ROVOLO-955341 format. One record per residue: x, y, z of N, C-alpha, C in turn. Coordinates in pm, whole numbers, plus 50000, padded with zeros to 5 digits. Example, Ala and Ser with C-alpha at 12.3 -4.5 7.8 and 13.67 -1.06 7.14 Angstrom:
<nodes>
<node <51319; 49431; 50780>; <51230; 49550; 50780>; <51320; 49670; 50780>>
<node <51285; 49775; 50708>; <51367; 49894; 50714>; <51290; 50003; 50787>>
</nodes>
This chain:
<nodes>
<node <86453; 20085; 21624>; <86599; 20083; 21618>; <86652; 19944; 21654>>
<node <86607; 19889; 21767>; <86646; 19756; 21812>; <86522; 19668; 21814>>
<node <86524; 19557; 21742>; <86408; 19468; 21740>; <86402; 19388; 21870>>
<node <86287; 19326; 21894>; <86271; 19244; 22015>; <86371; 19129; 22016>>
<node <86396; 19071; 21898>; <86492; 18961; 21889>; <86634; 19008; 21921>>
<node <86670; 19126; 21869>; <86803; 19181; 21897>; <86817; 19217; 22045>>
<node <86709; 19272; 22104>; <86713; 19306; 22246>; <86732; 19182; 22332>>
<node <86668; 19072; 22291>; <86684; 18946; 22364>; <86829; 18899; 22359>>
<node <86894; 18915; 22243>; <87035; 18877; 22230>; <87123; 18964; 22319>>
<node <87092; 19095; 22323>; <87168; 19187; 22407>; <87151; 19151; 22555>>
<node <87026; 19123; 22596>; <86998; 19088; 22735>; <87072; 18960; 22774>>
<node <87076; 18863; 22683>; <87144; 18738; 22711>; <87295; 18761; 22726>>
<node <87351; 18846; 22640>; <87494; 18876; 22647>; <87528; 18950; 22776>>
<node <87441; 19042; 22817>; <87465; 19119; 22938>; <87447; 19035; 23064>>
<node <87369; 18929; 23054>; <87344; 18843; 23170>; <87457; 18744; 23192>>
<node <87535; 18715; 23088>; <87643; 18617; 23098>; <87763; 18675; 23170>>
<node <87828; 18595; 23252>; <87950; 18638; 23322>; <88055; 18529; 23307>>
<node <88182; 18568; 23328>; <88291; 18472; 23319>; <88402; 18515; 23414>>
<node <88463; 18416; 23480>; <88576; 18443; 23567>; <88699; 18472; 23482>>
<node <88781; 18567; 23524>; <88899; 18603; 23445>; <89006; 18663; 23535>>
<node <89130; 18648; 23491>; <89241; 18716; 23560>; <89275; 18848; 23490>>
<node <89210; 18874; 23378>; <89233; 18997; 23305>; <89173; 19116; 23379>>
<node <89229; 19233; 23352>; <89175; 19355; 23412>; <89036; 19382; 23359>>
<node <88944; 19416; 23447>; <88810; 19458; 23407>; <88779; 19593; 23472>>
<node <88688; 19667; 23409>; <88652; 19801; 23457>; <88502; 19801; 23485>>
<node <88460; 19804; 23611>; <88317; 19796; 23644>; <88230; 19897; 23570>>
<node <88277; 20021; 23556>; <88197; 20124; 23490>; <88172; 20090; 23344>>
<node <88272; 20030; 23278>; <88253; 19993; 23138>; <88176; 19861; 23127>>
<node <88197; 19771; 23222>; <88119; 19647; 23224>; <87970; 19678; 23229>>
<node <87933; 19785; 23301>; <87793; 19824; 23312>; <87736; 19869; 23177>>
<node <87824; 19918; 23088>; <87781; 19965; 22956>; <87791; 19857; 22849>>
<node <87859; 19747; 22879>; <87891; 19647; 22779>; <87768; 19596; 22707>>
<node <87774; 19593; 22574>; <87669; 19546; 22482>; <87549; 19640; 22471>>
<node <87539; 19738; 22558>; <87421; 19824; 22562>; <87425; 19930; 22453>>
<node <87322; 19941; 22367>; <87322; 20043; 22262>; <87305; 20184; 22319>>
<node <87394; 20274; 22282>; <87382; 20415; 22318>; <87326; 20486; 22195>>
<node <87203; 20537; 22202>; <87139; 20595; 22084>; <87215; 20714; 22027>>
<node <87223; 20719; 21894>; <87285; 20832; 21823>; <87198; 20863; 21701>>
<node <87175; 20992; 21674>; <87088; 21037; 21565>; <86950; 20974; 21579>>
<node <86883; 20943; 21466>; <86745; 20894; 21477>; <86735; 20742; 21486>>
<node <86822; 20669; 21416>; <86817; 20523; 21419>; <86951; 20459; 21454>>
<node <87054; 20539; 21479>; <87188; 20486; 21501>; <87216; 20453; 21646>>
<node <87330; 20389; 21667>; <87374; 20361; 21803>; <87523; 20328; 21802>>
<node <87581; 20328; 21922>; <87716; 20281; 21949>; <87707; 20180; 22062>>
<node <87771; 20064; 22046>; <87776; 19963; 22153>; <87920; 19921; 22176>>
<node <87961; 19910; 22301>; <88090; 19851; 22333>; <88072; 19700; 22336>>
<node <88148; 19629; 22253>; <88137; 19484; 22243>; <88243; 19413; 22326>>
<node <88363; 19470; 22331>; <88473; 19408; 22404>; <88581; 19512; 22427>>
<node <88671; 19484; 22521>; <88783; 19574; 22546>; <88897; 19495; 22609>>
<node <89016; 19549; 22601>; <89135; 19490; 22662>; <89215; 19599; 22728>>
<node <89248; 19581; 22856>; <89330; 19677; 22926>; <89250; 19787; 22992>>
<node <89321; 19871; 23066>; <89261; 19983; 23137>; <89370; 20088; 23160>>
<node <89346; 20183; 23251>; <89449; 20283; 23279>; <89579; 20218; 23325>>
<node <89566; 20112; 23405>; <89685; 20044; 23457>; <89768; 19982; 23345>>
<node <89703; 19942; 23236>; <89776; 19885; 23123>; <89865; 19989; 23057>>
<node <89819; 20113; 23053>; <89900; 20223; 22999>; <90023; 20244; 23087>>
<node <90000; 20249; 23217>; <90109; 20269; 23312>; <90207; 20152; 23307>>
<node <90152; 20031; 23304>; <90236; 19911; 23301>; <90327; 19910; 23179>>
<node <90272; 19948; 23063>; <90350; 19952; 22940>; <90459; 20058; 22947>>
<node <90426; 20173; 23007>; <90524; 20281; 23017>; <90640; 20242; 23108>>
<node <90608; 20169; 23214>; <90712; 20130; 23311>; <90769; 19991; 23281>>
<node <90705; 19919; 23188>; <90741; 19780; 23157>; <90753; 19701; 23288>>
<node <90648; 19711; 23369>; <90646; 19643; 23498>; <90578; 19507; 23486>>
<node <90584; 19429; 23593>; <90530; 19293; 23591>; <90384; 19287; 23636>>
<node <90332; 19393; 23691>; <90193; 19394; 23739>; <90154; 19533; 23782>>
<node <90046; 19541; 23857>; <89995; 19671; 23899>; <90083; 19735; 24006>>
<node <90151; 19653; 24086>; <90238; 19708; 24189>; <90160; 19770; 24303>>
<node <90226; 19855; 24380>; <90164; 19916; 24499>; <90158; 20068; 24486>>
<node <90162; 20116; 24364>; <90159; 20261; 24343>; <90023; 20319; 24377>>
<node <90022; 20445; 24412>; <89898; 20517; 24438>; <89834; 20560; 24305>>
<node <89703; 20579; 24307>; <89633; 20625; 24188>; <89689; 20759; 24140>>
<node <89725; 20844; 24235>; <89778; 20976; 24200>; <89909; 20964; 24121>>
<node <89990; 20861; 24153>; <90113; 20841; 24080>; <90086; 20795; 23937>>
<node <89989; 20705; 23922>; <89951; 20661; 23788>; <89895; 20778; 23707>>
<node <89811; 20858; 23772>; <89751; 20973; 23704>; <89859; 21071; 23659>>
<node <89958; 21093; 23743>; <90066; 21184; 23708>; <90145; 21135; 23588>>
<node <90172; 21004; 23584>; <90246; 20948; 23470>; <90163; 20957; 23342>>
<node <90035; 20923; 23351>; <89948; 20929; 23232>; <89940; 21072; 23180>>
<node <89930; 21168; 23269>; <89925; 21307; 23226>; <90057; 21349; 23162>>
<node <90168; 21300; 23214>; <90298; 21328; 23153>; <90304; 21270; 23012>>
<node <90261; 21144; 22998>; <90263; 21078; 22867>; <90176; 21154; 22766>>
<node <90059; 21196; 22811>; <89968; 21268; 22722>; <90025; 21405; 22686>>
<node <90079; 21472; 22786>; <90130; 21608; 22765>; <90247; 21608; 22667>>
<node <90331; 21506; 22674>; <90450; 21501; 22589>; <90432; 21410; 22468>>
<node <90306; 21371; 22442>; <90270; 21296; 22321>; <90347; 21164; 22307>>
<node <90363; 21093; 22418>; <90417; 20957; 22414>; <90300; 20863; 22382>>
<node <90295; 20814; 22261>; <90177; 20743; 22214>; <90177; 20592; 22241>>
<node <90294; 20528; 22240>; <90300; 20382; 22245>; <90228; 20321; 22365>>
<node <90245; 20373; 22489>; <90174; 20311; 22601>; <90023; 20307; 22583>>
<node <89967; 20406; 22514>; <89822; 20410; 22493>; <89777; 20308; 22387>>
<node <89872; 20257; 22311>; <89838; 20156; 22211>; <89818; 20018; 22274>>
<node <89848; 20004; 22403>; <89840; 19874; 22470>; <89699; 19840; 22519>>
<node <89607; 19932; 22506>; <89467; 19907; 22542>; <89383; 19917; 22415>>
<node <89284; 19829; 22401>; <89200; 19827; 22281>; <89053; 19817; 22319>>
<node <88969; 19859; 22225>; <88824; 19853; 22245>; <88756; 19822; 22112>>
<node <88645; 19750; 22120>; <88571; 19714; 21999>; <88428; 19763; 22011>>
<node <88383; 19834; 21908>; <88248; 19891; 21903>; <88164; 19826; 21793>>
<node <88036; 19821; 21817>; <87937; 19791; 21713>; <87865; 19923; 21688>>
<node <87869; 19971; 21564>; <87814; 20102; 21532>; <87712; 20090; 21419>>
<node <87599; 20154; 21436>; <87499; 20166; 21330>; <87496; 20312; 21290>>
<node <87519; 20340; 21160>; <87539; 20478; 21117>; <87500; 20495; 20971>>
<node <87463; 20618; 20930>; <87432; 20642; 20789>; <87555; 20619; 20701>>
<node <87532; 20576; 20578>; <87643; 20545; 20488>; <87735; 20666; 20468>>
<node <87680; 20787; 20457>; <87767; 20903; 20432>; <87856; 20931; 20552>>
<node <87810; 20900; 20671>; <87894; 20916; 20791>; <88003; 20809; 20791>>
<node <87966; 20686; 20752>; <88063; 20577; 20746>; <88175; 20609; 20648>>
<node <88143; 20672; 20535>; <88244; 20702; 20435>; <88339; 20812; 20484>>
<node <88290; 20899; 20570>; <88376; 21000; 20631>; <88462; 20935; 20740>>
<node <88400; 20849; 20819>; <88465; 20781; 20931>; <88580; 20692; 20884>>
<node <88561; 20624; 20771>; <88659; 20525; 20725>; <88790; 20590; 20683>>
<node <88790; 20723; 20673>; <88915; 20794; 20643>; <89019; 20770; 20752>>
<node <88974; 20735; 20872>; <89065; 20701; 20981>; <89107; 20556; 20962>>
<node <89225; 20535; 20909>; <89266; 20403; 20862>; <89347; 20326; 20966>>
<node <89328; 20357; 21093>; <89408; 20295; 21198>; <89325; 20198; 21282>>
<node <89212; 20153; 21231>; <89125; 20060; 21304>; <89103; 19935; 21220>>
<node <89052; 19832; 21284>; <89009; 19710; 21214>; <88857; 19720; 21198>>
<node <88810; 19707; 21075>; <88668; 19731; 21045>; <88609; 19613; 20968>>
<node <88489; 19573; 21009>; <88412; 19477; 20931>; <88269; 19529; 20919>>
<node <88231; 19564; 20795>; <88101; 19627; 20772>; <87997; 19525; 20725>>
<node <87874; 19551; 20761>; <87759; 19474; 20713>; <87765; 19471; 20560>>
<node <87752; 19353; 20502>; <87768; 19340; 20358>; <87635; 19337; 20285>>
<node <87612; 19439; 20203>; <87491; 19441; 20120>; <87507; 19353; 19997>>
<node <87624; 19286; 19982>; <87639; 19186; 19877>; <87568; 19056; 19918>>
<node <87563; 19034; 20049>; <87508; 18908; 20100>; <87374; 18925; 20172>>
<node <87348; 19045; 20223>; <87228; 19069; 20302>; <87155; 19193; 20251>>
<node <87030; 19206; 20293>; <86949; 19321; 20252>; <86954; 19427; 20361>>
<node <86985; 19548; 20322>; <86990; 19658; 20418>; <86851; 19691; 20471>>
<node <86846; 19736; 20596>; <86718; 19771; 20658>; <86660; 19896; 20593>>
<node <86529; 19908; 20604>; <86459; 20026; 20551>; <86463; 20137; 20658>>
<node <86581; 20188; 20681>; <86600; 20294; 20779>; <86692; 20400; 20721>>
<node <86653; 20524; 20736>; <86725; 20636; 20677>; <86743; 20747; 20781>>
<node <86854; 20818; 20769>; <86877; 20933; 20856>; <86807; 21054; 20798>>
<node <86714; 21109; 20874>; <86646; 21234; 20838>; <86681; 21336; 20946>>
<node <86755; 21441; 20913>; <86801; 21537; 21015>; <86684; 21607; 21084>>
<node <86709; 21645; 21207>; <86614; 21734; 21276>; <86622; 21870; 21207>>
<node <86510; 21944; 21205>; <86510; 22075; 21137>; <86623; 22168; 21182>>
<node <86662; 22160; 21310>; <86767; 22251; 21360>; <86904; 22220; 21300>>
<node <86917; 22103; 21235>; <87045; 22067; 21174>; <87044; 22084; 21023>>
<node <86938; 22142; 20970>; <86932; 22171; 20826>; <86990; 22310; 20803>>
<node <87108; 22314; 20750>; <87175; 22443; 20730>; <87218; 22460; 20585>>
<node <87227; 22584; 20544>; <87276; 22616; 20410>; <87427; 22600; 20405>>
<node <87483; 22597; 20284>; <87627; 22590; 20268>; <87690; 22719; 20319>>
<node <87796; 22705; 20398>; <87868; 22823; 20448>; <87934; 22897; 20332>>
<node <87929; 23028; 20335>; <87993; 23109; 20232>; <88143; 23125; 20258>>
<node <88186; 23096; 20383>; <88326; 23114; 20421>; <88404; 22983; 20424>>
<node <88334; 22873; 20448>; <88399; 22743; 20465>; <88337; 22642; 20372>>
<node <88414; 22591; 20278>; <88360; 22496; 20180>; <88316; 22365; 20244>>
<node <88368; 22335; 20364>; <88332; 22211; 20431>; <88231; 22233; 20543>>
<node <88181; 22354; 20557>; <88096; 22385; 20672>; <87955; 22426; 20637>>
<node <87878; 22452; 20743>; <87739; 22492; 20730>; <87721; 22638; 20768>>
<node <87619; 22697; 20709>; <87587; 22836; 20739>; <87461; 22846; 20822>>
<node <87374; 22939; 20786>; <87251; 22961; 20862>; <87153; 22845; 20844>>
<node <87077; 22819; 20948>; <86978; 22711; 20946>; <86862; 22749; 20854>>
<node <86820; 22652; 20771>; <86704; 22674; 20684>; <86576; 22674; 20768>>
<node <86481; 22754; 20728>; <86354; 22763; 20802>; <86236; 22762; 20705>>
<node <86117; 22745; 20760>; <85994; 22757; 20683>; <85984; 22660; 20568>>
<node <85938; 22712; 20453>; <85913; 22628; 20335>; <86041; 22562; 20283>>
<node <86154; 22633; 20293>; <86280; 22576; 20245>; <86315; 22450; 20323>>
<node <86304; 22457; 20456>; <86335; 22342; 20541>; <86238; 22228; 20515>>
<node <86110; 22261; 20503>; <86008; 22158; 20480>; <86032; 22087; 20347>>
<node <86071; 22163; 20245>; <86096; 22104; 20114>; <86216; 22008; 20118>>
<node <86322; 22049; 20187>; <86441; 21964; 20196>; <86409; 21835; 20270>>
<node <86338; 21845; 20381>; <86301; 21725; 20456>; <86215; 21631; 20373>>
<node <86123; 21689; 20298>; <86036; 21607; 20212>; <86117; 21537; 20103>>
<node <86212; 21609; 20043>; <86296; 21549; 19939>; <86381; 21435; 19995>>
<node <86442; 21459; 20111>; <86526; 21356; 20173>; <86445; 21229; 20202>>
<node <86328; 21250; 20258>; <86244; 21136; 20297>; <86190; 21063; 20174>>
<node <86136; 21139; 20078>; <86074; 21077; 19961>; <86177; 21009; 19871>>
<node <86294; 21071; 19854>; <86399; 21008; 19773>; <86445; 20877; 19835>>
<node <86465; 20878; 19966>; <86511; 20757; 20034>; <86408; 20646; 20023>>
<node <86282; 20679; 20043>; <86175; 20578; 20036>; <86161; 20524; 19894>>
<node <86168; 20615; 19795>; <86150; 20572; 19657>; <86263; 20480; 19612>>
<node <86386; 20518; 19643>; <86499; 20436; 19599>; <86500; 20302; 19673>>
<node <86455; 20301; 19798>; <86449; 20172; 19869>; <86341; 20083; 19809>>
<node <86229; 20143; 19771>; <86123; 20064; 19705>; <86177; 20002; 19576>>
<node <86252; 20083; 19499>; <86310; 20031; 19375>; <86418; 19926; 19402>>
<node <86490; 19943; 19511>; <86589; 19843; 19557>; <86518; 19709; 19579>>
<node <86403; 19713; 19648>; <86327; 19590; 19671>; <86276; 19528; 19542>>
<node <86231; 19615; 19449>; <86181; 19564; 19321>; <86293; 19497; 19241>>
<node <86410; 19559; 19240>; <86522; 19501; 19166>; <86566; 19369; 19228>>
<node <86563; 19362; 19359>; <86599; 19237; 19427>; <86493; 19129; 19405>>
<node <86366; 19176; 19388>; <86251; 19085; 19382>; <86250; 18996; 19506>>
<node <86274; 19060; 19620>; <86287; 18985; 19744>; <86231; 19066; 19860>>
<node <86143; 19005; 19937>; <86086; 19071; 20052>; <86174; 19055; 20175>>
<node <86138; 19119; 20287>; <86217; 19110; 20410>; <86235; 18967; 20459>>
<node <86137; 18880; 20428>; <86145; 18740; 20472>; <86223; 18652; 20375>>
<node <86275; 18711; 20267>; <86352; 18635; 20169>; <86268; 18577; 20058>>
<node <86136; 18587; 20067>; <86049; 18532; 19964>; <86044; 18624; 19843>>
<node <86030; 18566; 19723>; <86024; 18644; 19600>; <85896; 18725; 19595>>
<node <85906; 18851; 19555>; <85788; 18935; 19540>; <85708; 18892; 19419>>
<node <85778; 18853; 19316>; <85715; 18802; 19193>; <85783; 18669; 19158>>
<node <85719; 18557; 19191>; <85781; 18425; 19170>; <85821; 18399; 19026>>
<node <85761; 18468; 18931>; <85793; 18443; 18791>; <85906; 18528; 18738>>
<node <85972; 18604; 18822>; <86077; 18696; 18776>; <86205; 18676; 18857>>
<node <86320; 18688; 18789>; <86449; 18680; 18857>; <86486; 18816; 18914>>
<node <86544; 18817; 19033>; <86587; 18942; 19093>; <86731; 18976; 19056>>
<node <86762; 19105; 19060>; <86897; 19150; 19034>; <86988; 19110; 19150>>
<node <87114; 19083; 19122>; <87209; 19048; 19227>; <87214; 19158; 19333>>
<node <87224; 19118; 19460>; <87227; 19215; 19569>; <87342; 19314; 19556>>
<node <87457; 19267; 19506>; <87572; 19356; 19495>; <87551; 19465; 19391>>
<node <87455; 19447; 19301>; <87423; 19549; 19202>; <87306; 19636; 19248>>
<node <87206; 19573; 19306>; <87086; 19647; 19347>; <87117; 19754; 19451>>
<node <87217; 19731; 19534>; <87249; 19825; 19642>; <87295; 19961; 19592>>
<node <87346; 19969; 19469>; <87402; 20095; 19421>; <87297; 20204; 19404>>
<node <87171; 20167; 19408>; <87063; 20264; 19391>; <87025; 20335; 19520>>
<node <87076; 20289; 19634>; <87034; 20342; 19764>; <87097; 20479; 19791>>
<node <87026; 20559; 19868>; <87075; 20692; 19906>; <87179; 20680; 20018>>
<node <87262; 20781; 20031>; <87370; 20779; 20129>; <87322; 20796; 20273>>
<node <87194; 20831; 20293>; <87144; 20840; 20430>; <87087; 20707; 20478>>
<node <87098; 20602; 20396>; <87060; 20468; 20438>; <87158; 20422; 20547>>
<node <87106; 20350; 20647>; <87191; 20305; 20757>; <87266; 20178; 20722>>
<node <87392; 20174; 20764>; <87473; 20053; 20758>; <87523; 20024; 20900>>
<node <87597; 19915; 20918>; <87650; 19880; 21049>; <87790; 19823; 21032>>
<node <87872; 19839; 21136>; <88002; 19773; 21134>; <88053; 19748; 21275>>
<node <88153; 19658; 21281>; <88233; 19640; 21402>; <88362; 19718; 21378>>
<node <88401; 19796; 21477>; <88516; 19887; 21465>; <88604; 19868; 21587>>
<node <88725; 19814; 21569>; <88817; 19788; 21680>; <88940; 19877; 21665>>
<node <88979; 19939; 21777>; <89085; 20039; 21769>; <89163; 20040; 21900>>
<node <89293; 20071; 21893>; <89366; 20088; 22018>; <89337; 20227; 22074>>
<node <89368; 20245; 22201>; <89331; 20369; 22271>; <89398; 20492; 22211>>
<node <89523; 20482; 22171>; <89592; 20597; 22112>; <89519; 20646; 21987>>
<node <89488; 20554; 21896>; <89424; 20595; 21771>; <89277; 20633; 21793>>
<node <89213; 20574; 21892>; <89078; 20616; 21927>; <89077; 20761; 21974>>
<node <89174; 20797; 22058>; <89180; 20936; 22107>; <89210; 21033; 21993>>
<node <89291; 20990; 21897>; <89316; 21075; 21780>; <89187; 21098; 21702>>
<node <89112; 20990; 21681>; <88983; 20999; 21613>; <88891; 21096; 21687>>
<node <88883; 21081; 21819>; <88792; 21164; 21897>; <88837; 21310; 21903>>
<node <88968; 21333; 21901>; <89016; 21472; 21905>; <88973; 21548; 21781>>
<node <88958; 21476; 21669>; <88914; 21539; 21545>; <88762; 21542; 21533>>
<node <88696; 21432; 21567>; <88554; 21419; 21541>; <88464; 21468; 21654>>
<node <88519; 21486; 21774>; <88443; 21547; 21882>; <88465; 21698; 21889>>
<node <88545; 21748; 21798>; <88574; 21891; 21791>; <88451; 21967; 21741>>
<node <88436; 22089; 21787>; <88320; 22170; 21751>; <88313; 22196; 21601>>
<node <88425; 22186; 21530>; <88427; 22212; 21386>; <88392; 22088; 21303>>
<node <88383; 21973; 21368>; <88350; 21850; 21294>; <88204; 21852; 21250>>
<node <88173; 21776; 21145>; <88034; 21767; 21099>; <87948; 21712; 21212>>
<node <87830; 21770; 21229>; <87745; 21734; 21342>; <87720; 21585; 21352>>
<node <87689; 21520; 21241>; <87648; 21380; 21246>; <87758; 21288; 21299>>
<node <87881; 21306; 21254>; <87989; 21221; 21305>; <88028; 21265; 21446>>
<node <88010; 21393; 21476>; <88038; 21442; 21611>; <87944; 21379; 21713>>
<node <87821; 21352; 21673>; <87725; 21289; 21763>; <87774; 21150; 21804>>
<node <87834; 21077; 21710>; <87890; 20945; 21742>; <88013; 20960; 21833>>
<node <88097; 21057; 21802>; <88217; 21079; 21882>; <88182; 21113; 22026>>
<node <88078; 21191; 22046>; <88038; 21230; 22181>; <87985; 21109; 22259>>
<node <87914; 21019; 22191>; <87868; 20897; 22257>; <87988; 20810; 22296>>
<node <88088; 20806; 22210>; <88207; 20725; 22238>; <88290; 20786; 22350>>
<node <88290; 20918; 22363>; <88361; 20983; 22473>; <88312; 20932; 22608>>
<node <88181; 20911; 22618>; <88124; 20861; 22743>; <88177; 20722; 22777>>
<node <88198; 20640; 22674>; <88251; 20506; 22698>; <88399; 20512; 22737>>
<node <88474; 20605; 22680>; <88616; 20619; 22714>; <88630; 20667; 22858>>
<node <88545; 20759; 22899>; <88550; 20809; 23037>; <88523; 20696; 23136>>
<node <88428; 20607; 23102>; <88398; 20494; 23188>; <88512; 20393; 23190>>
<node <88578; 20376; 23075>; <88682; 20273; 23059>; <88814; 20313; 23122>>
<node <88864; 20431; 23086>; <88997; 20476; 23132>; <88985; 20619; 23186>>
<node <88928; 20636; 23305>; <88902; 20772; 23356>; <89027; 20859; 23371>>
<node <89141; 20800; 23409>; <89263; 20880; 23424>; <89311; 20930; 23288>>
<node <89308; 20841; 23190>; <89347; 20881; 23054>; <89249; 20983; 22998>>
<node <89120; 20961; 23022>; <89019; 21055; 22971>; <89041; 21194; 23029>>
<node <89072; 21202; 23158>; <89094; 21332; 23222>; <89212; 21405; 23157>>
<node <89321; 21331; 23131>; <89438; 21391; 23066>; <89404; 21431; 22922>>
<node <89331; 21346; 22853>; <89291; 21375; 22714>; <89203; 21499; 22708>>
<node <89110; 21510; 22801>; <89023; 21628; 22805>; <89102; 21756; 22824>>
<node <89204; 21750; 22911>; <89282; 21870; 22940>; <89383; 21905; 22832>>
<node <89450; 21803; 22777>; <89562; 21827; 22686>; <89526; 21816; 22538>>
<node <89405; 21765; 22507>; <89364; 21755; 22368>; <89233; 21831; 22343>>
<node <89126; 21784; 22405>; <88995; 21846; 22379>; <88991; 21992; 22424>>
<node <89052; 22021; 22537>; <89045; 22157; 22591>; <89168; 22240; 22564>>
<node <89248; 22197; 22468>; <89374; 22267; 22442>; <89379; 22319; 22299>>
<node <89469; 22413; 22274>; <89495; 22463; 22140>; <89645; 22456; 22115>>
<node <89684; 22448; 21989>; <89826; 22442; 21952>; <89864; 22567; 21875>>
<node <89970; 22632; 21918>; <90021; 22749; 21848>; <90147; 22713; 21771>>
<node <90159; 22766; 21652>; <90281; 22749; 21574>; <90391; 22835; 21634>>
<node <90514; 22814; 21585>; <90624; 22897; 21631>; <90599; 23045; 21603>>
<node <90541; 23073; 21486>; <90511; 23213; 21450>; <90404; 23271; 21542>>
<node <90306; 23190; 21578>; <90202; 23236; 21671>; <90262; 23266; 21808>>
<node <90353; 23179; 21854>; <90416; 23201; 21984>; <90495; 23331; 21985>>
<node <90559; 23361; 21872>; <90635; 23487; 21863>; <90542; 23607; 21877>>
<node <90424; 23597; 21813>; <90326; 23705; 21824>; <90273; 23715; 21966>>
<node <90247; 23599; 22028>; <90196; 23599; 22165>; <90296; 23664; 22261>>
<node <90424; 23636; 22244>; <90526; 23697; 22330>; <90530; 23848; 22312>>
<node <90512; 23894; 22189>; <90508; 24039; 22164>; <90387; 24102; 22233>>
<node <90273; 24032; 22229>; <90153; 24082; 22294>; <90169; 24086; 22445>>
<node <90231; 23982; 22502>; <90253; 23979; 22647>; <90350; 24088; 22692>>
<node <90436; 24128; 22599>; <90531; 24237; 22630>; <90465; 24374; 22620>>
<node <90337; 24377; 22584>; <90265; 24503; 22580>; <90247; 24562; 22443>>
<node <90297; 24494; 22338>; <90287; 24547; 22203>; <90147; 24521; 22146>>
<node <90088; 24618; 22079>; <89959; 24601; 22011>; <89986; 24547; 21871>>
<node <89977; 24416; 21856>; <90012; 24351; 21730>; <89890; 24344; 21639>>
<node <89905; 24391; 21516>; <89800; 24381; 21415>; <89836; 24272; 21316>>
<node <89739; 24224; 21242>; <89763; 24113; 21150>; <89869; 24147; 21046>>
<node <89863; 24268; 20992>; <89956; 24306; 20885>; <90101; 24300; 20929>>
<node <90128; 24330; 21052>; <90267; 24329; 21100>; <90301; 24206; 21180>>
<node <90214; 24107; 21179>; <90235; 23988; 21262>; <90318; 23880; 21194>>
<node <90318; 23880; 21061>; <90384; 23772; 20989>; <90295; 23651; 20970>>
<node <90168; 23661; 21017>; <90071; 23552; 21004>; <89972; 23583; 20894>>
<node <89917; 23479; 20833>; <89811; 23500; 20735>; <89686; 23549; 20807>>
<node <89590; 23603; 20732>; <89466; 23651; 20794>; <89395; 23540; 20869>>
<node <89391; 23422; 20807>; <89320; 23310; 20871>; <89391; 23264; 20998>>
<node <89525; 23254; 20992>; <89600; 23209; 21108>; <89591; 23311; 21221>>
<node <89598; 23438; 21186>; <89590; 23543; 21288>; <89451; 23542; 21353>>
<node <89346; 23524; 21270>; <89210; 23520; 21322>; <89190; 23400; 21415>>
<node <89244; 23284; 21375>; <89232; 23165; 21459>; <89301; 23185; 21594>>
<node <89415; 23252; 21591>; <89487; 23277; 21714>; <89409; 23369; 21807>>
<node <89351; 23475; 21748>; <89275; 23570; 21829>; <89149; 23504; 21889>>
<node <89086; 23418; 21812>; <88969; 23345; 21863>; <89010; 23255; 21979>>
<node <89123; 23186; 21964>; <89171; 23097; 22070>; <89203; 23173; 22197>>
<node <89249; 23298; 22181>; <89283; 23380; 22297>; <89163; 23458; 22352>>
<node <89048; 23443; 22285>; <88929; 23514; 22329>; <88934; 23662; 22303>>
<node <89014; 23702; 22203>; <89032; 23844; 22172>; <88948; 23891; 22054>>
<node <88883; 23795; 21986>; <88811; 23832; 21866>; <88704; 23728; 21838>>
<node <88585; 23770; 21795>; <88478; 23676; 21765>; <88489; 23619; 21628>>
</nodes>
């Protein structure tokens, strides 16, 4: 996953220090530049950050500095901001990640258009021979109820066949990628008497489980929005694995904000006005059924699951 040369670069970056008047967070400083493994060959690294919990509070109060407030006062304000969805103060802190991820995950991730992204360019460089091969427990059939979801896990010969296809297809297309480029890992021509295809064309033959890399910079508000969707139990496992690794970095960086986010976003549910009307009827002792609720079957089912009344 990380070569000796890359590890040396990481060690050198982690060994360097600089005096600053800017806010720093010791817990995040301890994680800085360090790859957090995700999937089989992927990782998430924090490269840089600006601000902390105090920056959120400072922006909300438009104060001149940290002041003499107690931590409990800052926590109370942050929880108020989170609870009432005041987003601007959270935009005053930013973080930059280096992420290595399969191409199909990157294409799902890029749907979040509120970050600054710079991806490894296969027009100029050769992609590594690394592919995402799922663990058997993550090989599932298509869900019959959810077009975007997974059903039962494949087992036995079916699972073995899928894993073999994924691995062999990725290896074969990468071999053909190298042949079309006529270029080895060291940049030397494989066949000196033949011209290679342009890199920007040869890359189109690669499978979507090939790994790519990017730098991804985002403010805290939009990062939390990303995590509220991608760390959710309903998110695709592969992108959720990255979101969970990033949650650990957010907790280290802004613990007060993370605590509020965990309570008001990750651990919360939202009811529509119609759902609230049904809930009030239920609290009044009425046995409400879906047909008389005014809710669709799906909405009524989601509400009952959220209330722990139905599996």
